[in-house]
C-alpha positions as MATLAB code, in Angstrom:
seq = 'XXXXXXXXXXXXXXXXXXXXXXXXXXXXXXXXXXXXXXXXXXXXXXXXXXXXXXXXXXXXXXXXXXXXXXXXXXXXXXXXXXXXXXXXXXXXXXXXXXXXXXXXXXXXXXXXXXXXXXXXXXXXXXXXXXXXXXXXXXXXXXXXXXXXXXXXXXXXXXXXXXXXXXXXXXXXXXXXXXXXXXXXXXXXXXXXXXXXXXXXXXXXXXXXXXXXXXXXXXXXXXXXXXXXXXXXXXXXXXXXXXXXXXXXXXXXXXXXXXXXXXXXXXXXXXXXXXXXXXXXXXXXXXXXXXXXXXXXXXXXXXXXXXXXXXXXXXXXXXXXXXXXXXXXXXXXXXXXXXXXXXXXXXXXXXXXXXXXXXXXXXXXXXXXXXXXXXXXXXXXXXXXXXXXXXXXXXXXXXXXXXXXXXXXXXXXXXXXXXXXXXXXXXXXXXXXXXXXXXXX';
ca = [
     163.846  370.118   66.742;
     166.496  369.229   64.002;
     165.184  365.318   63.070;
     168.373  364.168   62.343;
     169.279  365.107   66.224;
     166.148  363.271   66.927;
     166.576  360.129   64.660;
     170.329  359.754   66.065;
     169.029  360.257   69.827;
     166.371  357.616   69.076;
     168.671  355.298   67.619;
     171.124  355.330   70.849;
     168.136  355.154   73.247;
     167.053  352.153   71.551;
     169.941  350.410   73.489;
     167.572  351.369   76.564;
     164.551  349.040   75.299;
     166.795  346.449   74.599;
     168.267  347.083   78.045;
     164.464  347.038   79.600;
     163.661  344.073   77.712;
     166.408  341.875   78.764;
     166.678  342.700   82.099;
     162.886  341.998   83.088;
     162.089  339.325   80.709;
     163.722  336.630   83.145;
     160.995  337.468   85.553;
     158.263  335.600   83.925;
     160.730  332.386   83.579;
     162.712  332.766   86.985;
     160.218  330.240   88.602;
     160.301  327.678   85.670;
     164.382  327.823   85.721;
     164.656  327.482   89.312;
     162.402  324.028   88.989;
     164.038  322.955   85.636;
     167.387  322.783   86.853;
     166.517  321.896   90.697;
     168.411  325.268   91.885;
     168.718  326.010   95.418;
     168.014  329.790   96.473;
     171.660  330.591   96.749;
     172.296  329.185   93.111;
     169.124  330.572   92.054;
     169.887  334.373   93.195;
     173.113  334.188   91.194;
     171.342  332.919   88.231;
     168.982  335.706   88.008;
     171.470  338.128   88.981;
     174.243  336.771   86.515;
     172.853  339.574   83.832;
     173.740  342.277   86.358;
     176.991  340.577   87.176;
     177.456  341.237   83.008;
     176.205  345.069   83.366;
     178.847  345.597   86.427;
     181.546  344.271   83.917;
     180.458  346.463   80.890;
     179.770  349.499   83.038;
     183.516  349.214   84.260;
     184.789  348.437   80.711;
     182.315  350.802   78.642;
     184.800  353.940   79.051;
     187.487  352.331   77.386;
     186.189  351.677   73.810;
     183.907  354.711   73.868;
     187.137  356.852   74.260;
     189.364  354.528   72.307;
     187.211  353.942   69.154;
     184.300  356.381   69.707;
     180.483  356.304   70.819;
     179.269  355.042   67.362;
     181.431  352.029   67.201;
     180.741  351.288   70.657;
     176.693  351.299   70.585;
     177.126  349.127   67.563;
     178.789  346.421   69.628;
     176.310  346.739   72.318;
     174.083  345.477   69.720;
     175.985  342.199   68.831;
     176.398  341.545   72.709;
     172.594  341.633   73.117;
     172.007  339.344   70.052;
     174.615  336.976   71.751;
     173.166  337.025   75.057;
     169.566  336.959   73.502;
     169.982  333.881   71.038;
     172.152  331.864   73.967;
     169.933  332.313   76.948;
     166.797  330.726   74.508;
     169.150  328.169   73.728;
     170.764  327.199   76.862;
     170.719  323.438   77.893;
     172.140  323.640   81.551;
     172.677  326.583   84.212;
     176.192  327.087   83.324;
     175.891  328.175   79.847;
     172.538  330.063   80.724;
     174.681  332.183   82.984;
     177.350  332.612   80.303;
     174.741  333.786   77.873;
     172.901  336.349   80.649;
     176.277  337.565   81.464;
     176.949  338.427   77.950;
     173.592  340.220   77.386;
     174.561  341.849   80.727;
     177.981  342.992   79.037;
     175.656  344.996   76.353;
     173.447  346.444   79.168;
     176.411  347.908   81.171;
     178.057  349.253   78.232;
     174.915  351.179   76.799;
     174.372  352.431   80.086;
     177.784  354.293   79.402;
     177.764  355.139   76.043;
     173.820  355.707   74.911;
     173.227  358.666   77.143;
     176.423  360.325   76.883;
     176.370  360.365   72.829;
     172.721  361.581   73.433;
     173.912  364.601   75.693;
     177.032  365.609   73.397;
     174.812  365.783   70.229;
     171.698  367.432   71.933;
     170.956  371.131   72.063;
     170.642  372.313   75.889;
     167.224  373.520   75.899;
     166.263  369.685   74.588;
     169.033  367.839   76.341;
     166.553  366.414   79.181;
     164.078  365.249   76.835;
     166.531  363.890   74.317;
     168.600  361.839   76.552;
     165.774  360.933   78.734;
     164.709  359.067   75.681;
     166.918  356.166   76.632;
     164.946  355.884   80.308;
     161.928  355.889   78.370;
     162.769  352.966   76.151;
     164.083  351.250   78.992;
     160.472  351.381   80.584;
     158.822  350.476   77.371;
     161.104  347.406   76.774;
     160.004  346.420   80.367;
     156.556  346.878   79.494;
     156.842  344.882   76.065;
     158.798  342.397   78.326;
     155.952  341.701   80.724;
     153.397  341.624   77.571;
     155.589  339.337   76.161;
     155.892  336.857   78.858;
     152.172  336.789   79.171;
     151.441  336.206   75.711;
     154.289  333.325   75.636;
     153.328  331.903   79.051;
     150.754  329.244   77.996;
     152.681  328.075   74.814;
     154.103  324.743   76.556;
     157.346  324.036   78.294;
     159.425  325.706   76.000;
     157.796  329.189   76.631;
     160.595  330.586   78.953;
     163.352  329.884   75.861;
     161.163  332.073   73.731;
     160.457  334.718   76.275;
     164.423  335.046   76.302;
     165.306  334.247   72.763;
     162.801  336.730   71.076;
     164.863  339.790   71.946;
     167.334  338.747   69.427;
     165.047  340.270   66.296;
     165.006  344.026   67.975;
     168.730  343.528   68.879;
     169.662  342.758   65.228;
     167.550  345.889   63.745;
     169.030  348.365   66.450;
     172.585  347.022   65.626;
     172.048  348.017   61.730;
     170.575  351.213   62.674;
     173.614  352.087   64.354;
     175.332  352.413   61.025;
     173.324  355.408   60.139;
     174.206  357.604   62.942;
     177.301  359.940   63.189;
     180.384  360.032   65.518;
     179.575  362.084   68.551;
     181.283  365.708   67.639;
     182.871  366.090   71.213;
     184.621  362.754   70.734;
     185.947  363.803   67.869;
     187.109  367.192   69.050;
     188.411  366.128   72.441;
     189.584  362.841   72.234;
     190.199  362.328   68.399;
     191.256  365.920   67.530;
     190.038  365.803   64.448;
     188.660  369.432   64.046;
     187.274  369.206   60.232;
     185.102  365.855   60.924;
     184.013  367.835   64.316;
     182.651  370.752   62.388;
     180.928  368.527   59.590;
     178.843  366.975   62.497;
     178.314  370.302   64.312;
     176.938  371.745   61.192;
     174.366  368.559   60.636;
     173.434  369.362   64.052;
     173.204  373.333   63.664;
     172.017  373.365   59.842;
     171.148  377.256   60.010;
     174.511  378.233   61.479;
     177.202  380.067   59.813;
     180.382  378.365   59.336;
     181.807  380.915   61.332;
     179.350  380.032   64.248;
     180.600  376.422   63.495;
     183.853  377.055   63.944;
     183.582  379.120   66.981;
     181.959  376.385   69.055;
     184.486  373.581   67.785;
     187.064  375.776   69.244;
     185.197  376.190   72.586;
     184.776  372.673   72.594;
     188.327  371.993   72.188;
     189.613  374.811   74.518;
     187.379  373.698   77.314;
     187.771  369.769   76.971;
     191.695  370.146   77.506;
     191.406  373.198   79.987;
     192.461  372.742   83.635;
     190.747  368.804   84.070;
     192.737  367.379   81.477;
     194.567  365.275   83.902;
     193.829  362.232   86.093;
     190.028  361.444   86.909;
     190.543  360.883   90.402;
     191.251  364.360   91.570;
     189.707  367.182   93.809;
     188.654  369.122   90.912;
     186.011  366.011   90.007;
     185.200  365.484   93.798;
     181.709  367.237   93.264;
     180.590  365.357   89.938;
     181.768  361.931   91.217;
     180.105  362.161   94.610;
     177.076  363.291   92.536;
     177.201  360.203   90.271;
     177.912  357.708   93.087;
     175.173  358.589   95.059;
     172.310  359.052   92.550;
     173.109  355.395   91.489;
     173.107  354.402   95.042;
     170.207  355.676   96.036;
     168.517  354.610   92.831;
     169.082  350.778   93.529;
     168.294  351.044   97.465;
     165.028  352.562   96.492;
     164.177  348.583   95.536;
     163.395  349.171   91.966;
     165.101  346.350   90.692;
     163.915  343.766   93.107;
     160.378  344.887   92.302;
     160.945  344.643   88.689;
     162.699  341.315   88.808;
     160.522  339.657   91.483;
     156.949  341.435   90.848;
     154.802  338.173   90.058;
     156.730  336.829   93.348;
     155.929  340.105   95.225;
     152.182  340.025   93.918;
     151.650  336.227   95.103;
     152.764  337.040   98.615;
     149.483  339.453   98.717;
     147.611  336.359   97.745;
     147.282  336.785   93.900;
     147.341  333.686   91.868;
     150.026  333.124   89.529;
     148.390  334.024   86.305;
     146.869  337.157   88.112;
     150.191  338.235   89.527;
     151.603  338.020   85.769;
     148.820  340.212   84.899;
     149.531  342.730   87.762;
     153.073  342.934   86.401;
     151.879  344.296   83.247;
     150.230  346.880   85.002;
     153.398  347.570   86.581;
     154.978  348.237   83.079;
     152.405  350.201   81.750;
     152.331  352.421   84.993;
     156.218  352.900   84.386;
     155.962  353.941   80.836;
     152.781  356.494   81.343;
     154.915  358.397   83.951;
     157.993  358.190   82.356;
     156.512  359.943   79.563;
     155.397  362.687   81.963;
     158.534  362.676   83.636;
     160.423  363.472   80.320;
     157.827  365.744   79.622;
     158.896  367.956   82.561;
     162.363  367.378   83.064;
     163.412  370.613   80.810;
     160.331  372.348   82.397;
     160.700  371.966   86.210;
     164.474  370.635   86.133;
     166.137  367.450   87.165;
     166.538  368.595   90.940;
     162.644  369.282   91.419;
     161.628  365.910   89.918;
     164.028  364.171   92.276;
     162.032  365.876   95.257;
     158.968  364.399   93.865;
     160.163  361.378   93.377;
     161.574  361.062   96.704;
     158.316  362.078   98.525;
     156.582  359.201   96.133;
     159.041  356.789   97.466;
     158.388  357.622  100.974;
     155.013  357.841  101.023;
     154.258  354.366   98.854;
     156.993  352.286  100.688;
     155.362  353.276  103.806;
     152.199  352.239  102.760;
     153.537  348.760  101.237;
     155.320  348.036  104.717;
     151.996  349.259  106.444;
     149.986  346.555  104.401;
     152.498  343.480  104.905;
     152.682  344.197  108.556;
     149.071  344.265  109.099;
     148.192  342.107  106.581;
     146.113  344.609  104.758;
     147.048  342.860  101.087;
     144.784  344.388   99.193;
     146.340  348.066   99.153;
     149.690  346.547   98.307;
     149.521  346.578   94.677;
     148.123  350.026   94.275;
     150.776  351.089   96.524;
     153.385  349.361   94.445;
     151.718  350.978   91.128;
     152.226  354.360   93.165;
     155.891  353.631   94.110;
     156.980  352.704   90.443;
     155.068  356.299   89.298;
     157.397  357.762   91.774;
     160.519  356.180   90.395;
     159.474  356.798   86.969;
     158.782  360.697   87.306;
     161.583  361.066   89.494;
     164.781  359.144   89.620;
     163.912  356.816   86.694;
     163.734  360.002   84.338;
     166.597  361.758   85.704;
     169.685  359.619   86.568;
     171.100  358.885   83.044;
     170.359  362.258   81.847;
     172.149  363.951   85.152;
     175.170  361.536   85.165;
     175.566  362.675   81.482;
     175.508  366.194   81.998;
     177.441  366.311   85.090;
     181.420  365.601   83.822;
     183.822  367.342   81.987;
     184.160  366.406   78.086;
     187.263  364.814   78.345;
     186.474  362.826   81.611;
     182.597  362.129   80.551;
     183.013  358.884   79.320;
     184.969  357.653   82.749;
     182.377  359.711   85.015;
     179.438  357.901   83.189;
     181.318  354.354   83.635;
     181.623  355.177   87.658;
     177.609  356.039   87.751;
     176.890  353.066   85.670;
     179.044  350.967   87.812;
     177.807  351.809   90.888;
     174.016  351.672   89.692;
     174.763  348.060   88.537;
     176.850  346.794   91.494;
     173.854  347.629   93.969;
     171.447  346.147   91.324;
     173.420  342.923   90.983;
     174.034  342.834   95.255;
     170.082  343.528   95.881;
     169.225  341.193   92.990;
     171.204  338.359   94.603;
     170.226  338.855   97.795;
     166.402  339.636   97.919;
     165.120  335.819   97.457;
     167.228  335.454  100.927;
     165.648  338.847  102.316;
     162.169  337.680  101.776;
     162.646  334.280  102.671;
     164.375  334.940  106.167;
     162.403  338.359  106.834;
     158.782  339.304  107.060;
     158.082  341.386  103.751;
     157.428  344.301  105.795;
     160.896  344.571  107.330;
     162.297  344.720  103.586;
     160.429  347.586  102.460;
     160.646  349.460  105.581;
     164.415  349.265  105.087;
     163.925  350.521  101.074;
     161.641  353.471  102.840;
     164.541  354.498  105.197;
     166.866  354.628  102.393;
     164.733  356.885  100.614;
     164.399  359.556  103.471;
     167.741  359.834  103.330;
     167.701  360.434   99.460;
     165.669  363.562  100.295;
     168.066  364.829  102.582;
     170.757  364.337   99.699;
     168.276  366.025   97.151;
     168.010  369.054   99.319;
     171.579  369.406  100.289;
     173.567  368.596   97.597;
     172.220  368.166   94.204;
     172.406  371.042   91.542;
     169.939  372.120   89.008;
     171.272  371.500   85.153;
     168.509  372.461   83.467;
     169.134  374.414   80.299;
     172.957  374.698   81.125;
     175.255  373.725   78.224;
     177.599  371.285   78.942;
     180.823  373.339   78.843;
     179.169  375.936   81.368;
     178.641  372.631   83.586;
     182.464  371.839   83.505;
     183.396  375.189   84.770;
     180.651  375.231   88.006;
     181.228  371.391   88.923;
     184.524  370.255   88.037;
     186.633  373.702   87.931;
     184.648  376.727   89.806;
];
């Protein structure tokens, strides 16, 4: 693989590391924050979900700067938002300033889920696009693991441990922002949005250093022609109904599995099974490690088995693991629940987790990729925010078994959707996918 492409993809994917760290690090501080500011269950849910509200707004806004100013500039500003969010959260003196800081970090997360996978998909060759774009998800779960480890290490340093848990993200955020200066602009943005053929060809030459000038010129012409053909008008048209539906549903099912609720409230869920607070926090590290290992397996398989096959595997894993968690809570066989939660995380990592951002970045035409990525990201984060806001009330008002049985039922619906609607995108050039899904 061209090392330039790997480095550029890795840099964009580091936004995923910050995404994973920032979203999950709150799990180690949430009970302290509730106690410190005497938050009611309702206000506590809003506070916990404040970053997610930012992601909803960021996912809606992300397409505009990505198309107007370019993928590179937008990725750089994502780093700035991460820095502001981390520093502001760590220094917050009241719940209001904390919510504002978390919201700012959430803006960065929402925009990153639009721009980073899209940027990688636009620079990657078809045969390795799944693995490269999937590095965004790998970095998300790596960030999740590091957040759980960081929380466990910092938990005993005193009453301000929660501030360090949240504020330490400023350091990798700064490093990521500096790396963004070294990456080039997306050639497909240069050709289809800016209309700069010469600059686009220069980047394509760096991507394919052994290709002749005539080959590069032909590829540039093909991108420009396909980008302006037949789907150059509005986003909400019948021509795009298939990729639009696919993007909405993959994001919807991703969250209705319960994944964010489990990641955000992992220590609390483990405490429901009778584990002590410290043991529950350590079990959370197990979640992060399981997520990382099986995401790596998913990325190894994604360009071999394909996106659709991994969604099948993940769906069956979801159904079995969530059924057993439901059984464990209803029958009070609490000892099986931690293992089943780990199995659920493995199913997510190898299926939906490995596929979602790759799949959404592939299925839209060049001229509408930013809008399509924004739509999928918005759907994902809207349901994540709703689920995180109401999950504390759900587990307070209902036996946990009912909550997890609902998630299991939704995954049965996902399995039907994969069988009936999901196409395979493995090894297909982006311009060919445009003809198949948006025009053909």
